[in-house]
C-alpha positions, 0 to 999 in steps of 0.5 A, spaced: 847 473 417 848 470 425 846 475 430 847 474 438 842 479 441 841 480 448 834 478 450 831 477 457 831 470 459 824 470 462 821 473 456 824 468 451 822 462 456 815 465 455 815 465 448 818 458 447 812 456 452 807 460 448 809 458 441 811 450 442 818 451 439 823 447 442 829 451 441 831 459 442 833 460 435 826 457 432 822 461 437 826 468 435 825 466 428 818 465 428 817 471 432 820 475 427 816 472 422 810 474 425 812 481 427 814 483 420 807 480 417 803 484 422 807 490 422 808 490 414 805 497 412 803 494 405 799 489 409 796 494 414 794 499 408 791 493 404 787 491 410 784 498 412 781 499 405 777 492 405 771 495 408 771 501 404 771 496 398 766 491 401 761 496 403 760 500 397 754 498 393 756 500 386 762 495 387 759 489 389 753 490 385 754 484 381 758 480 385 757 474 390 758 478 396 757 485 399 755 490 401 759 488 407 757 491 414 763 493 419 762 486 423 763 482 417 769 486 415 772 485 422 771 477 421 774 477 414 780 481 417 781 476 423 781 470 418 786 473 413 790 476 418 791 469 422 793 466 415 
């Protein structure tokens, strides 16, 4: 599907500089992929439950991790959300 959206030129230039992409099409594709990845409801719900799970001593009783402190969960979420 081809689209011809009307996009602020300055905004598009900034996105191209930040992303390192050389074409408008590539920067728009990359931006949409990142938007979808970050805004996916399933992903948000999945990440929200991580701390509750990782901090439960009964769950982590026989595992190599946990129970996690909130700052450990925050670091973990930053790692998985950037991949």
